[in-house]
C-alpha positions as CSV (number, residue, x, y, z in Angstrom):
1,M,6.0,-3.3,-52.8
2,R,5.2,-6.6,-51.9
3,Y,9.6,-6.7,-52.9
4,A,9.8,-4.5,-50.0
5,A,8.3,-6.8,-47.3
6,K,10.1,-10.1,-49.2
7,I,13.5,-8.1,-48.2
8,A,12.6,-6.9,-44.9
9,N,10.1,-10.0,-44.7
10,K,7.7,-8.3,-42.8
11,H,4.3,-7.2,-44.2
12,H,4.1,-9.9,-47.0
13,A,0.1,-9.7,-46.5
14,E,-0.6,-5.9,-45.0
15,V,1.6,-4.1,-48.6
16,K,-1.5,-5.8,-51.1
17,K,-3.8,-3.7,-47.9
18,I,-2.1,0.2,-49.5
19,D,-4.7,1.8,-51.1
20,W,-2.5,4.2,-53.6
21,C,-3.5,7.2,-55.1
22,P,-3.4,7.0,-58.8
23,I,-2.3,10.5,-59.5
24,V,1.2,11.3,-59.0
25,V,2.1,14.6,-58.5
26,G,5.0,15.8,-60.1
27,E,6.0,17.4,-64.2
28,P,7.5,14.5,-66.4
29,R,8.9,15.0,-69.4
30,N,7.3,13.3,-72.2
31,D,10.0,14.0,-75.1
32,W,13.3,11.9,-73.3
33,R,14.6,9.9,-75.2
34,R,16.5,6.9,-73.7
35,T,19.6,4.1,-76.1
36,V,17.6,0.8,-75.3
37,V,20.3,-1.3,-75.6
38,P,18.4,-5.2,-76.2
39,P,20.3,-8.5,-74.8
40,G,21.6,-10.3,-77.5
41,E,24.6,-10.5,-79.9
42,N,22.5,-9.5,-83.1
43,T,20.9,-6.7,-82.1
44,R,20.7,-2.8,-82.5
45,S,20.0,-0.7,-80.2
46,Y,17.9,2.1,-80.2
47,F,16.2,4.7,-79.4
48,A,13.1,4.3,-76.7
49,L,11.0,7.7,-76.6
50,H,8.8,7.9,-73.1
51,E,7.5,9.5,-70.4
52,A,9.8,10.7,-67.2
53,F,10.7,11.8,-64.8
54,R,14.1,14.0,-64.9
55,P,17.2,12.4,-62.3
56,G,16.3,15.1,-59.1
57,D,12.7,15.9,-59.3
58,T,10.8,15.1,-56.2
59,V,7.4,13.8,-56.8
60,V,4.5,13.2,-54.4
61,L,2.5,10.0,-54.2
62,S,-0.3,9.6,-51.7
63,A,-1.3,6.6,-50.6
64,V,-3.9,5.4,-47.4
65,L,-2.2,2.4,-45.2
66,P,-3.9,-0.8,-43.4
67,D,-4.3,-0.8,-39.1
68,E,-1.2,-3.4,-39.4
69,I,1.4,-1.1,-41.0
70,P,2.2,1.4,-38.8
71,L,4.0,4.6,-40.3
72,S,7.8,4.0,-39.4
73,D,7.8,0.4,-41.2
74,F,6.2,2.0,-44.7
75,V,9.1,4.7,-44.5
76,H,11.2,1.5,-44.7
77,L,9.4,-0.4,-46.5
78,L,9.7,2.7,-49.3
79,T,13.0,3.6,-48.5
80,L,13.8,-0.8,-49.8
81,V,11.4,-0.4,-52.8
82,G,13.0,3.0,-53.9
83,K,16.5,1.9,-53.3
84,Y,15.6,-1.9,-55.6
85,R,12.4,-1.1,-57.9
86,G,11.1,2.1,-58.1
87,F,8.0,3.0,-59.2
88,S,8.6,2.7,-63.4
89,P,7.5,0.0,-65.3
90,F,10.5,0.9,-67.8
91,N,13.3,-1.2,-66.8
92,N,17.6,-0.7,-68.8
93,V,19.9,-3.2,-67.5
94,Q,22.8,-0.3,-67.6
95,E,20.6,1.8,-66.0
96,K,19.2,1.9,-62.3
97,Y,16.2,3.5,-64.1
98,G,12.9,4.6,-62.4
99,T,14.7,4.3,-58.3
100,F,14.2,6.6,-56.0
101,E,15.3,7.9,-52.4
102,V,12.6,9.2,-49.7
103,I,12.9,12.6,-49.0
104,S,10.1,12.7,-46.4
105,V,6.6,10.5,-45.3
106,E,3.9,12.8,-43.8
107,A,0.7,11.7,-42.4
108,T,-2.7,12.7,-42.8
109,A,-5.7,13.0,-41.4
110,G,-8.7,12.1,-43.8
111,P,-12.3,13.5,-44.4
112,G,-14.1,13.0,-40.2
113,D,-10.8,11.9,-39.1
114,D,-10.6,13.2,-35.3
115,N,-6.4,12.5,-34.8
């Protein structure tokens, strides 16, 4: 999200205050083999076994936003980060692995919230 704030030139300090739920709702596949081609001429490609969501899978994330970030700006930032970075730590030069498309964002009230 810091990268998205940089691209949008907005909410630089506020994105650090987003409180993300550590639970990602979805069904990852833990036997996905990907060919990894390391940079350099004298290196061999190899298979990496890792857990991943398949292209086209839908996942659900939850977060608590600081008051300074309106929902419309949050959707814009999510769309930016999904296009360029994604949420996967795995990176491969040949693929845009881990990027995502925002399908929907829904605001919900927390416990004790009268709104």
